[in-house]
All heavy atoms as an XYZ file, in Angstrom:
801
protein
N       0.834     -1.214      0.001
C       0.017     -0.009      0.033
C       0.899      1.231      0.032
O       1.866      1.227      0.763
C      -0.891      0.028      1.193
C      -1.663      1.176      1.384
S      -2.764      1.022      2.843
C      -2.379      2.490      3.642
N       0.528      2.148     -0.875
C       1.274      3.424     -0.849
C       0.359      4.550     -0.515
O      -0.773      4.649     -0.804
C       1.813      3.702     -2.201
C       2.961      2.811     -2.712
C       3.539      3.243     -3.989
O       2.885      3.787     -4.854
N       4.842      3.030     -4.143
N       0.788      5.376      0.443
C       0.083      6.574      0.903
C       1.050      7.759      1.139
O       2.167      7.440      1.507
C      -0.747      6.152      2.109
N       0.596      8.823      0.992
C       1.445     10.079      1.273
C       0.621     10.982      2.262
O      -0.493     10.786      2.484
C       1.753     10.840      0.064
O       0.555     11.556     -0.463
N       1.335     11.900      2.719
C       0.635     12.791      3.632
C      -0.464     13.545      2.958
O      -1.536     13.933      3.468
C       1.633     13.852      4.223
C       2.044     14.809      3.321
N       3.187     14.464      2.459
C       1.848     16.061      3.072
C       3.489     15.539      1.698
N       2.712     16.458      2.085
N      -0.304     13.760      1.642
C      -1.358     14.449      0.850
C      -2.597     13.486      0.830
O      -3.736     14.019      0.823
C      -0.826     14.796     -0.498
N      -2.441     12.244      0.598
C      -3.457     11.382      0.648
C      -4.257     11.425      2.003
O      -5.496     11.492      1.917
C      -3.085      9.836      0.505
C      -2.369      9.706     -0.976
O      -2.890     10.327     -1.926
O      -1.443      8.686     -0.974
N      -3.598     11.341      3.023
C      -4.271     11.487      4.370
C      -4.884     12.785      4.556
O      -5.981     12.879      5.146
C      -3.162     11.271      5.493
C      -2.730      9.907      5.560
C      -1.385      9.621      5.552
C      -3.505      8.822      5.699
C      -0.820      8.258      5.657
C      -3.077      7.462      5.815
C      -1.707      7.274      5.787
N      -4.345     13.833      4.077
C      -4.888     15.130      4.228
C      -6.233     15.319      3.433
O      -7.130     15.806      3.760
C      -3.933     16.297      3.803
C      -4.442     17.789      4.154
C      -3.347     18.707      3.783
N      -2.813     18.691      2.458
C      -1.530     18.265      2.212
N      -0.725     18.036      3.199
N      -1.149     18.207      0.847
N      -6.163     14.596      2.273
C      -7.401     14.645      1.364
C      -8.487     13.846      2.098
O      -9.626     14.144      1.987
C      -6.982     14.003      0.116
O      -8.226     13.894     -0.740
N      -8.116     12.725      2.587
C      -9.107     11.845      3.412
C      -9.666     12.652      4.628
O     -10.886     12.493      4.875
C      -8.455     10.533      3.873
N      -8.804     13.382      5.341
C      -9.251     14.171      6.417
C     -10.343     15.173      5.928
O     -11.462     15.229      6.518
C      -8.072     14.897      6.954
C      -8.485     16.122      7.907
O      -9.533     16.092      8.330
O      -7.563     16.962      8.152
N     -10.130     15.892      4.872
C     -10.963     16.875      4.443
C     -12.313     16.114      3.938
O     -13.439     16.659      4.255
C     -10.452     17.609      3.175
O      -9.196     18.271      3.571
C     -11.307     18.651      2.659
N     -12.270     15.038      3.252
C     -13.418     14.309      2.841
C     -14.203     13.805      3.860
O     -15.490     14.078      3.881
N     -13.667     13.204      4.863
C     -14.312     12.575      6.065
C     -15.034     13.636      6.939
O     -16.165     13.544      7.334
C     -13.479     11.773      6.884
C     -13.152     10.365      6.347
C     -11.959      9.724      7.244
C     -14.389      9.494      6.300
N     -14.301     14.704      7.122
C     -14.826     15.811      7.869
C     -16.048     16.457      7.223
O     -17.024     16.847      7.868
C     -13.746     16.853      8.227
O     -12.705     16.212      8.920
C     -14.303     18.030      8.987
N     -15.830     16.649      5.992
C     -16.933     17.241      5.166
C     -18.189     16.342      5.164
O     -19.332     16.852      5.247
C     -16.448     17.484      3.740
O     -17.515     17.970      2.897
N     -18.025     15.010      4.964
C     -19.179     14.064      4.992
C     -19.703     14.162      6.381
O     -20.994     14.232      6.464
C     -18.607     12.643      4.780
C     -19.717     11.664      5.072
C     -18.313     12.589      3.188
N     -18.968     14.230      7.417
C     -19.604     14.301      8.738
C     -20.353     15.525      8.980
O     -21.526     15.494      9.537
N     -19.912     16.716      8.576
C     -20.597     17.939      8.706
C     -21.930     17.878      7.783
O     -22.941     18.405      8.328
C     -19.691     19.110      8.205
N     -21.797     17.396      6.663
C     -22.988     17.338      5.738
C     -24.112     16.446      6.216
O     -25.225     16.750      6.498
C     -22.581     16.838      4.310
C     -21.801     17.871      3.602
O     -21.664     19.060      4.061
O     -21.183     17.494      2.624
N     -23.563     15.293      6.673
C     -24.457     14.261      7.343
C     -25.165     14.863      8.687
O     -26.353     14.635      8.788
C     -23.795     12.954      7.714
C     -24.687     11.834      8.021
N     -24.023     10.543      8.216
C     -25.914     11.657      8.154
C     -25.075      9.734      8.403
N     -26.137     10.410      8.464
N     -24.442     15.531      9.418
C     -25.026     16.110     10.650
C     -26.050     17.181     10.270
O     -27.132     17.195     11.019
C     -23.844     16.741     11.497
O     -24.353     17.194     12.736
N     -25.873     17.966      9.234
C     -26.809     18.999      8.874
C     -28.073     18.330      8.332
O     -29.089     18.780      8.597
C     -26.167     19.932      7.801
N     -27.815     17.289      7.543
C     -29.040     16.556      7.054
C     -29.852     15.928      8.132
O     -31.137     15.927      8.054
C     -28.558     15.482      5.984
C     -27.993     16.063      4.754
C     -27.346     15.146      3.930
O     -27.166     14.067      4.260
O     -26.656     15.536      2.799
N     -29.147     15.353      9.125
C     -29.920     14.795     10.284
C     -30.650     15.893     11.023
O     -31.861     15.662     11.439
C     -28.951     14.035     11.145
C     -29.675     13.559     12.510
C     -28.308     12.866     10.553
N     -30.131     17.033     11.225
C     -30.918     18.203     11.870
C     -32.110     18.566     11.110
O     -33.180     18.670     11.603
C     -29.921     19.321     12.050
C     -29.007     19.234     13.185
C     -28.345     20.591     13.574
N     -27.570     21.187     12.501
C     -26.331     20.879     12.217
N     -25.689     19.898     12.789
N     -25.722     21.367     11.159
N     -31.944     18.536      9.769
C     -33.177     18.945      8.775
C     -34.147     17.935      8.989
O     -35.451     18.056      9.091
C     -32.720     19.066      7.414
C     -33.878     19.201      6.426
C     -31.760     20.462      7.394
N     -33.737     16.620      8.953
C     -34.738     15.495      9.081
C     -35.443     15.443     10.330
O     -36.626     15.316     10.464
C     -33.975     14.183      8.866
C     -34.772     12.846      8.994
C     -36.014     12.925      7.985
C     -34.008     11.642      8.832
N     -34.756     15.770     11.473
C     -35.231     15.806     12.818
C     -36.300     16.940     12.849
O     -37.409     16.644     13.315
C     -34.157     16.012     13.921
C     -34.728     16.072     15.352
C     -33.728     16.403     16.329
N     -32.681     15.298     16.448
C     -32.833     14.220     17.194
N     -34.053     13.934     17.785
N     -31.872     13.350     17.215
N     -35.939     18.104     12.484
C     -36.881     19.211     12.406
C     -38.191     18.820     11.644
O     -39.169     19.099     12.010
C     -36.302     20.505     11.929
N     -38.016     18.170     10.463
C     -39.099     17.884      9.660
C     -40.020     16.844     10.331
O     -41.219     17.070     10.450
C     -38.601     17.244      8.317
C     -39.770     16.675      7.537
C     -40.619     17.477      6.742
C     -39.944     15.202      7.480
C     -41.648     16.898      5.986
C     -40.956     14.649      6.771
C     -41.854     15.573      6.040
O     -42.914     15.007      5.362
N     -39.382     15.857     10.926
C     -40.251     14.843     11.623
C     -40.904     15.389     12.804
O     -42.067     15.068     13.176
C     -39.333     13.577     12.053
C     -38.713     12.821     10.852
C     -37.791     11.785     11.414
C     -39.801     12.168     10.072
N     -40.204     16.229     13.588
C     -40.839     16.836     14.734
C     -41.939     17.801     14.378
O     -43.033     17.869     15.050
C     -39.840     17.589     15.519
C     -38.895     16.604     16.408
C     -37.700     17.277     17.065
O     -37.560     18.579     16.898
O     -37.033     16.586     17.737
N     -41.815     18.361     13.152
C     -42.928     19.270     12.619
C     -44.087     18.560     12.175
O     -45.174     19.160     11.975
N     -44.039     17.149     12.034
C     -45.221     16.458     11.517
C     -46.225     16.208     12.673
O     -47.344     15.960     12.398
C     -44.662     15.033     10.911
C     -43.853     15.204      9.625
C     -44.876     15.671      8.491
O     -45.861     14.890      8.261
O     -44.577     16.648      7.985
N     -45.856     16.340     13.844
C     -46.723     16.143     14.915
C     -47.116     14.737     15.097
O     -46.296     13.808     14.923
N     -48.373     14.344     15.589
C     -48.896     13.048     15.806
C     -50.019     12.879     14.968
O     -51.175     12.847     15.386
C     -49.235     12.964     17.293
C     -48.067     12.996     18.246
O     -46.913     12.734     17.843
O     -48.357     13.394     19.432
N     -49.781     12.561     13.669
C     -50.913     12.339     12.796
C     -51.733     11.092     12.953
O     -52.729     10.779     12.355
C     -50.120     12.277     11.364
C     -48.892     11.747     11.676
C     -48.539     12.332     12.994
N     -51.352     10.148     13.879
C     -51.922      8.867     14.071
C     -53.167      8.897     14.912
O     -53.831      7.838     15.124
C     -50.907      7.782     14.425
C     -49.813      8.326     15.331
C     -49.991      8.581     16.522
C     -48.622      8.824     14.853
N     -48.852      9.194     17.109
C     -47.949      9.278     15.930
C     -47.908      8.748     13.652
C     -46.618      9.782     15.938
C     -46.714      9.303     13.652
C     -46.061      9.783     14.775
N     -53.372      9.951     15.608
C     -54.427     10.053     16.600
C     -54.174      9.678     17.913
O     -53.070      9.225     18.268
N     -55.263      9.821     18.821
C     -54.881      9.563     20.170
C     -55.789      8.353     20.684
O     -55.890      8.153     21.974
C     -55.167     10.846     20.991
C     -56.591     11.296     20.878
O     -57.308     10.792     20.078
O     -56.937     12.234     21.562
N     -56.385      7.605     19.759
C     -57.169      6.429     20.275
C     -56.106      5.350     20.602
O     -54.898      5.546     20.504
C     -58.140      5.967     19.191
C     -57.411      5.565     17.918
O     -56.198      5.562     17.736
O     -58.079      5.052     16.906
N     -56.479      4.204     20.952
C     -55.624      3.170     21.407
C     -54.660      2.729     20.281
O     -53.454      2.673     20.580
C     -56.429      1.876     21.883
C     -55.499      0.914     22.547
C     -56.475     -0.343     22.981
O     -57.644     -0.215     23.137
O     -55.738     -1.429     23.176
N     -55.188      2.599     19.211
C     -54.242      2.151     18.052
C     -53.293      3.150     17.628
O     -52.076      3.022     17.585
C     -55.023      1.689     16.747
C     -54.272      1.335     15.603
C     -53.231      0.161     15.858
C     -55.168      0.957     14.415
N     -53.802      4.447     17.536
C     -52.949      5.585     17.320
C     -51.808      5.756     18.390
O     -50.705      6.185     18.080
N     -52.281      5.678     19.565
C     -51.286      5.858     20.672
C     -50.155      4.805     20.615
O     -49.065      5.085     20.847
C     -51.998      5.716     22.094
O     -52.857      6.824     22.143
N     -50.596      3.550     20.285
C     -49.672      2.500     20.160
C     -48.513      2.756     18.985
O     -47.327      2.622     19.158
C     -50.350      1.103     20.047
O     -51.066      0.958     21.137
C     -49.262     -0.064     19.814
N     -49.210      3.084     17.924
C     -48.522      3.319     16.619
C     -47.477      4.544     16.911
O     -46.258      4.571     16.598
C     -49.375      3.667     15.409
C     -48.478      4.202     14.260
C     -50.008      2.399     15.064
N     -47.987      5.649     17.511
C     -47.169      6.814     17.785
C     -46.102      6.502     18.689
O     -44.980      7.026     18.504
N     -46.200      5.724     19.747
C     -45.264      5.380     20.709
C     -44.130      4.648     19.899
O     -42.987      4.820     20.171
C     -45.697      4.628     21.881
N     -44.564      3.663     19.195
C     -43.594      2.880     18.427
C     -42.778      3.722     17.431
O     -41.520      3.686     17.259
C     -44.206      1.612     17.707
N     -43.534      4.646     16.721
C     -42.912      5.486     15.762
C     -41.846      6.363     16.372
O     -40.734      6.555     15.997
C     -43.953      6.274     15.099
C     -43.430      7.443     14.087
C     -43.048      7.158     12.861
C     -43.271      8.710     14.668
C     -42.596      8.104     11.990
C     -42.867      9.778     13.817
C     -42.433      9.396     12.449
O     -41.956     10.450     11.721
N     -42.329      7.053     17.541
C     -41.268      7.927     18.248
C     -40.101      7.170     18.723
O     -38.958      7.617     18.521
C     -41.974      8.597     19.431
C     -42.953      9.729     18.997
C     -43.549     10.573     20.099
N     -44.399      9.670     20.950
C     -45.694      9.445     20.637
N     -46.251      9.955     19.645
N     -46.478      8.735     21.403
N     -40.290      5.885     19.235
C     -39.132      5.164     19.708
C     -38.204      4.728     18.551
O     -36.897      4.883     18.740
C     -39.588      3.912     20.354
N     -38.711      4.331     17.436
C     -37.873      3.951     16.350
C     -37.264      5.092     15.705
O     -36.067      5.179     15.343
C     -38.713      3.202     15.318
C     -37.936      2.989     13.939
C     -39.215      1.813     15.741
N     -38.053      6.242     15.555
C     -37.367      7.444     15.056
C     -36.220      8.060     15.885
O     -35.198      8.369     15.345
C     -38.447      8.572     14.858
O     -39.498      8.082     14.087
C     -37.972      9.813     14.313
N     -36.436      7.958     17.214
C     -35.396      8.490     18.134
C     -34.134      7.635     17.957
O     -33.069      8.177     17.759
C     -35.921      8.468     19.526
C     -34.849      8.950     20.636
C     -35.316      8.875     22.017
N     -35.563      7.556     22.411
C     -36.681      6.956     22.580
N     -37.876      7.571     22.496
N     -36.791      5.687     23.069
N     -34.279      6.312     17.877
C     -33.135      5.407     17.778
C     -32.422      5.633     16.419
O     -31.221      5.635     16.369
C     -33.574      4.019     17.969
C     -33.932      3.472     19.324
C     -32.626      3.577     20.188
O     -32.391      4.413     20.845
N     -31.977      2.438     20.232
N     -33.159      5.749     15.352
C     -32.718      6.077     14.058
C     -31.868      7.298     13.920
O     -30.758      7.350     13.423
C     -33.690      5.974     12.876
N     -32.505      8.411     14.444
C     -31.739      9.628     14.360
C     -30.461      9.668     15.284
O     -29.567     10.295     14.912
C     -32.690     10.735     14.953
C     -33.875     11.102     13.960
C     -34.967     12.023     14.518
C     -33.387     11.721     12.573
N     -30.610      9.068     16.432
C     -29.422      8.921     17.292
C     -28.330      8.126     16.464
O     -27.035      8.473     16.639
C     -29.671      8.241     18.710
C     -30.547      9.137     19.519
C     -30.883      8.372     20.784
O     -30.592      7.201     21.063
O     -31.740      9.039     21.625
N     -28.655      7.118     15.852
C     -27.661      6.308     15.092
C     -27.057      7.118     13.995
O     -25.880      7.240     13.727
C     -28.310      5.015     14.431
N     -27.875      7.986     13.235
C     -27.391      8.830     12.283
C     -26.420      9.922     12.795
O     -25.481     10.274     12.216
C     -28.535      9.398     11.516
S     -29.451      8.225     10.442
N     -26.803     10.523     13.940
C     -26.020     11.554     14.548
C     -24.650     10.956     14.985
O     -23.597     11.568     14.824
C     -26.748     12.139     15.678
C     -27.966     13.005     15.362
C     -28.732     13.459     16.492
O     -28.798     12.712     17.467
O     -29.574     14.399     16.357
N     -24.678      9.733     15.570
C     -23.565      9.060     15.891
C     -22.542      8.850     14.716
O     -21.348      8.993     14.830
C     -23.842      7.756     16.591
O     -22.628      7.081     16.988
N     -23.225      8.360     13.656
C     -22.286      8.140     12.439
C     -21.673      9.506     11.941
O     -20.582      9.489     11.597
C     -23.194      7.475     11.416
C     -22.474      7.196     10.040
C     -21.301      6.284     10.216
C     -23.540      6.725      8.991
N     -22.434     10.486     12.046
C     -21.987     11.769     11.461
C     -20.651     12.269     12.535
O     -19.796     12.733     11.986
C     -22.977     12.879     11.527
N     -20.976     12.069     13.728
C     -19.799     12.475     14.762
C     -18.670     11.554     14.451
O     -17.531     12.043     14.460
C     -20.252     12.268     16.179
C     -21.133     13.383     16.745
C     -21.400     13.265     18.168
N     -21.923     12.077     18.630
C     -23.229     11.669     18.626
N     -24.112     12.544     18.305
N     -23.617     10.513     19.052
N     -18.788     10.273     14.168
C     -17.671      9.365     13.938
C     -16.932      9.676     12.504
O     -15.715      9.599     12.545
C     -18.184      7.978     13.837
C     -18.665      7.450     15.064
C     -19.171      6.083     15.119
N     -19.629      5.653     16.380
C     -20.109      4.441     16.598
N     -20.167      3.483     15.721
N     -20.560      4.153     17.742
N     -17.677     10.185     11.539
C     -17.029     10.599     10.388
C     -16.170     11.788     10.676
O     -15.024     11.952     10.211
C     -18.022     11.084      9.244
C     -18.526      9.857      8.502
N     -19.823      9.245      8.594
C     -17.859      9.151      7.544
C     -19.881      8.412      7.783
N     -18.737      8.082      7.041
N     -16.673     12.845     11.424
C     -15.952     14.025     11.746
C     -14.784     13.697     12.628
O     -13.731     14.253     12.328
C     -16.834     15.038     12.498
O     -18.045     15.295     11.659
C     -16.193     16.300     12.698
N     -14.983     12.778     13.596
C     -13.813     12.394     14.446
C     -12.721     11.657     13.643
O     -11.534     11.864     13.824
C     -14.319     11.421     15.531
O     -15.247     12.238     16.322
C     -13.249     11.081     16.506
N     -13.221     10.830     12.815
C     -12.175     10.038     11.897
C     -11.460     11.021     11.009
O     -10.218     10.735     10.820
C     -12.958      8.939     10.980
N     -12.085     12.050     10.554
C     -11.536     13.082      9.661
C     -10.366     13.728     10.463
O      -9.235     13.987      9.877
N     -10.705     14.077     11.667
C      -9.693     14.822     12.535
C      -8.366     13.848     12.776
O      -7.332     14.304     12.763
N      -8.828     12.567     13.058
C      -7.719     11.566     13.267
C      -6.821     11.351     12.106
O      -5.632     11.317     12.162
C      -8.339     10.205     13.713
C      -9.089     10.274     15.164
O      -8.778     11.261     15.863
O      -9.749      9.400     15.460
N      -7.494     11.360     10.905
C      -6.683     11.258      9.705
C      -5.854     12.410      9.392
O      -4.706     12.414      8.925
C      -7.636     10.857      8.466
C      -6.855     10.850      7.179
C      -8.276      9.434      8.661
N      -6.364     13.582      9.846
C      -5.550     14.952      9.741
C      -4.415     14.764     10.576
O      -3.285     15.250     10.179
N      -4.465     14.191     11.780
C      -3.395     14.061     12.693
C      -2.346     13.080     11.990
O      -1.143     13.247     12.091
C      -3.751     13.499     14.068
O      -4.643     14.512     14.669
C      -2.652     13.209     14.936
N      -2.892     12.059     11.430
C      -2.026     11.051     10.707
C      -1.153     11.787      9.644
O      -0.095     11.504      9.402
C      -2.814      9.918     10.135
C      -3.350      8.966     11.088
S      -4.279      7.612     10.379
C      -3.379      6.854      9.107
N      -1.916     12.696      8.847
C      -1.223     13.447      7.796
C      -0.039     14.202      8.313
O       1.031     14.173      7.770
C      -2.260     14.360      7.127
O      -1.540     15.199      6.241
N      -0.307     14.925      9.468
C       0.878     15.809     10.058
C       1.995     14.825     10.462
O       3.222     15.007     10.228
C       0.398     16.573     11.243
C       1.402     17.150     12.000
C      -0.664     17.613     10.679
N       1.591     13.664     11.204
C       2.686     12.756     11.602
C       3.366     12.135     10.486
O       4.540     11.839     10.574
C       1.999     11.700     12.509
C       1.541     12.186     13.761
O       1.965     13.410     14.216
N       0.600     11.533     14.515
N       2.667     11.718      9.433
C       3.191     10.974      8.274
C       4.212     12.003      7.543
O       5.275     11.728      7.127
C       2.118     10.504      7.336
C       2.514      9.536      6.350
C       2.475      8.213      6.593
C       3.008      9.932      5.117
C       2.816      7.247      5.790
C       3.407      8.939      4.169
C       3.261      7.674      4.466
O       3.731      6.711      3.553
N       3.808     13.244      7.373
C       4.685     14.175      6.735
C       5.969     14.496      7.580
O       7.026     14.524      7.087
C       3.962     15.600      6.574
C       4.726     16.547      5.901
C       5.237     16.264      4.585
N       6.052     17.108      3.924
C       7.126     16.789      3.139
N       7.350     15.566      2.756
N       7.886     17.797      2.575
N       5.812     14.491      8.936
C       7.025     14.666      9.765
C       7.909     13.448      9.685
O       9.110     13.709      9.549
C       6.460     14.747     11.184
O       7.637     14.900     12.034
N       7.430     12.174      9.577
C       8.190     11.008      9.355
C       8.820     10.960      7.974
O       9.977     10.603      7.862
C       7.258      9.829      9.538
N       8.121     11.476      6.959
C       8.681     11.561      5.571
C       9.913     12.467      5.624
O      10.894     12.224      5.059
C       7.713     12.080      4.578
C       6.669     11.100      4.058
C       5.538     11.731      3.101
O       5.436     12.969      3.199
O       5.062     10.990      2.322
N       9.782     13.686      6.213
C      10.806     14.592      6.335
C      12.056     14.101      7.101
O      13.238     14.157      6.537
C      10.433     15.963      6.943
C       9.537     16.754      6.070
C       9.183     18.022      6.699
N       8.354     18.943      5.866
C       7.361     19.618      6.279
N       7.148     19.744      7.524
N       6.617     20.305      5.434
N      11.753     13.425      8.301
C      12.957     12.772      8.875
C      13.592     11.646      8.098
O      14.821     11.663      8.131
C      12.329     12.233     10.289
C      12.015     13.308     11.412
C      11.926     12.709     12.792
N      10.915     11.556     12.814
C       9.606     11.755     12.966
N       9.082     12.910     13.182
N       8.915     10.581     13.041
N      12.778     10.884      7.408
C      13.463      9.925      6.518
C      14.233     10.542      5.485
O      15.372      9.992      5.136
N      13.761     11.521      4.819
C      14.474     12.262      3.773
C      15.874     12.788      4.380
O      16.893     12.716      3.713
C      13.668     13.332      3.171
C      12.586     12.822      2.265
C      11.609     13.986      1.950
O      11.710     15.085      2.411
O      10.699     13.658      1.181
N      15.696     13.506      5.622
C      16.915     14.084      6.159
C      17.937     12.943      6.485
O      19.215     13.106      6.334
C      16.511     14.762      7.430
C      15.745     16.060      7.187
C      15.039     16.721      8.320
O      15.196     16.161      9.409
O      14.474     17.789      8.195
N      17.475     11.849      7.005
C      18.387     10.804      7.412
C      18.992     10.192      6.167
O      20.257      9.865      6.188
C      17.599      9.637      8.178
C      18.519      8.618      8.662
C      19.520      9.051      9.745
O      19.486     10.145     10.231
O      20.418      8.292     10.047
N      18.320      9.917      5.036
C      18.871      9.516      3.839
C      19.934     10.451      3.256
O      20.885     10.042      2.814
C      17.735      9.331      2.851
N      19.551     11.738      3.400
C      20.582     12.617      2.896
C      21.764     12.680      3.774
O      23.050     12.681      3.319
C      20.029     14.175      3.037
C      19.092     14.321      1.973
O      18.965     13.580      0.874
O      18.343     15.463      1.979
N      21.671     12.596      5.088
C      22.831     12.429      6.053
C      23.714     11.203      5.675
O      24.842     11.291      5.565
C      22.342     12.368      7.458
C      23.489     12.506      8.423
C      23.003     12.086      9.861
N      22.497     10.814      9.961
C      23.392      9.673     10.163
N      24.644      9.822     10.019
N      22.869      8.404     10.286
N      23.093     10.061      5.465
C      23.681      8.844      5.130
C      24.468      8.992      3.815
O      25.641      8.575      3.671
C      22.853      7.563      5.107
C      22.364      7.361      6.592
C      23.465      6.473      4.550
C      21.228      6.402      6.736
N      23.884      9.572      2.855
C      24.422      9.789      1.523
C      25.780     10.611      1.616
O      26.744     10.370      1.116
C      23.419     10.339      0.507
O      22.267      9.485      0.436
C      24.046     10.580     -0.787
N      25.620     11.693      2.469
C      26.755     12.610      2.605
C      27.829     11.847      3.346
O      29.198     11.956      2.940
C      26.344     13.859      3.262
C      25.560     14.884      2.458
C      25.415     16.137      3.210
N      24.755     16.106      4.640
C      23.534     15.953      4.878
N      22.689     16.059      3.898
N      23.078     16.101      6.183
N      27.538     11.094      4.320
C      28.608     10.343      5.068
C      29.259      9.269      4.115
O      30.392      9.108      4.158
C      27.935      9.614      6.217
N      28.533      8.561      3.183
C      29.127      7.606      2.354
C      29.961      8.237      1.360
O      31.062      7.804      1.041
C      27.992      6.864      1.687
C      28.480      5.935      0.530
C      27.240      5.874      2.771
N      29.624      9.476      0.838
C      30.424     10.224     -0.113
C      31.752     10.624      0.444
O      32.832     10.744     -0.165
C      29.658     11.346     -0.606
C      28.591     10.945     -1.596
C      27.847     12.079     -2.215
N      26.848     11.680     -3.062
C      25.787     12.249     -3.355
N      25.594     13.505     -3.013
N      24.856     11.780     -4.312
N      31.776     10.789      1.831
C      33.044     11.350      2.430
C      33.991     10.079      2.602
O      35.147     10.331      2.807
C      32.702     11.997      3.851
C      32.273     13.337      3.781
C      32.109     13.905      5.065
N      30.736     14.386      5.172
C      29.832     14.259      6.187
N      30.398     13.648      7.209
N      28.674     14.659      6.203
N      33.487      8.903      2.512
C      34.379      7.702      2.820
C      35.217      7.489      1.643
O      35.258      7.652      0.626
C      33.527      6.519      3.202
C      34.339      5.273      3.302
C      32.659      6.826      4.494
C-alpha cells in the first residue's frame, strides 16, 4: 500500500466534510419529523403506533447523529496522521541525505 501525507490530508477533508454534511441533514430530518406532529391520533391504536414510531425514530436519528460524529472524528484523526506522516517523511529524507553525505566522504 502506498500513501502520502497528501492522501491522508485529502481523506481528512473528505471525512470531515461528510460528517458535517450528514450532521446537517440529520438536523433537517429531525426538524421535519418533529414538525409532523402526531398524525396517527390519540385512540388506542394511534397511541400504540405513535409510541412505536417515536421510539424507532429516536433510535434511528441517534444512530445517524453518531455516524456523523464518527465521520468528523475520523477526519480529525486522519488529519493528525497526515501531520505525523509528513513529519516522518521529512525525517526519513533528512536521514537518507545524512547517510548519503557520510558515504560520499568515505
